[in-house]
N, C-alpha and C positions, 0 to 999 in steps of 0.2 A: 382481760388482758392487763399485764404488769406494766408497771412504772419503767422507763427506761434507766438502763444502768448508771449512764454518764449524768442523769439529772440528780441521782442520790435519792434518798428516803424523802418522804413529805413531811415536813414538821412545820406547823403554822408559826408564823413569825411572832405572834403575841406570845406563844408558849416558851420561845426562847428568851425573850426579853424578860419575863417575870422572875421574881426570886420569891416572893412569899405568897400564899393562898392560890393554890393552882386550882382553878374551876375550868373545866375544859369543856368546849361545845363541839370542837372537831374531833369527831370519833374515827376519822379517817388518816389522822395524823400517826406516826410512828413513834413509839416510846422511846425517847433518848435516853443515853447512860447518864446523864447528869440528873435525872431523877431519882437514882437508885436510894431506897431507904425512905423515900418522903411520900406524903399520903396526898393524893390527888382526888378530886371530885369530878366525876364522868356525868355528863348529862345523857338520861336515856329518853328522852323526849317528854318526860313527866316530872322527874325529880333527878337530883344529883345524888350519884351512888358512890360512897367511899371506898376508895382502892388503895392500898400499898403496894409499891413499886418494889418490886426485887429482881435480882439478875436475869432470873428465867423469863422476865416478861419484856426484857428489853429487846427491841427489834420487831415486836409484835405491834398491832394497831390497839389503839385505846378502846374502840368499840367491841373488840372480840373478849373483853372482861367485864363488860356491861351490858347484860340483856334487856332487849327492849320490849319484850313480849312475855307474859308468864305462862306457864304451862299449867292447864287445869285438865286431868284425865275425864274422858267421857264415860259415862255410865248408862248404858241403855235402859235397864229398868232396875230402879232400886228394890222393889219389892221381891224380885228374883233373888237378887243377892243376899237378902235378909233371910230368905228361906233356906238356902243353901248353907248358911252358918249355922243353923240350929240343926 
């Protein structure tokens, strides 16, 4: 369910007050327009990832640009793959 229109977008209070050194733990916060052209560090649960904010990212949430899981393709049997290449 989405947030009520009359409440406006959710932006963490600490994010509004900061002027330098944006380290963001709140992945649910919406990216405000005051951050255009700045680099922020978004926490993915393990490390901070560096993201440059541009005009196209305004209005989206911080968590959409910093993935928490790494994709590793599954291989059933490595020996069969090696035989097919030869």
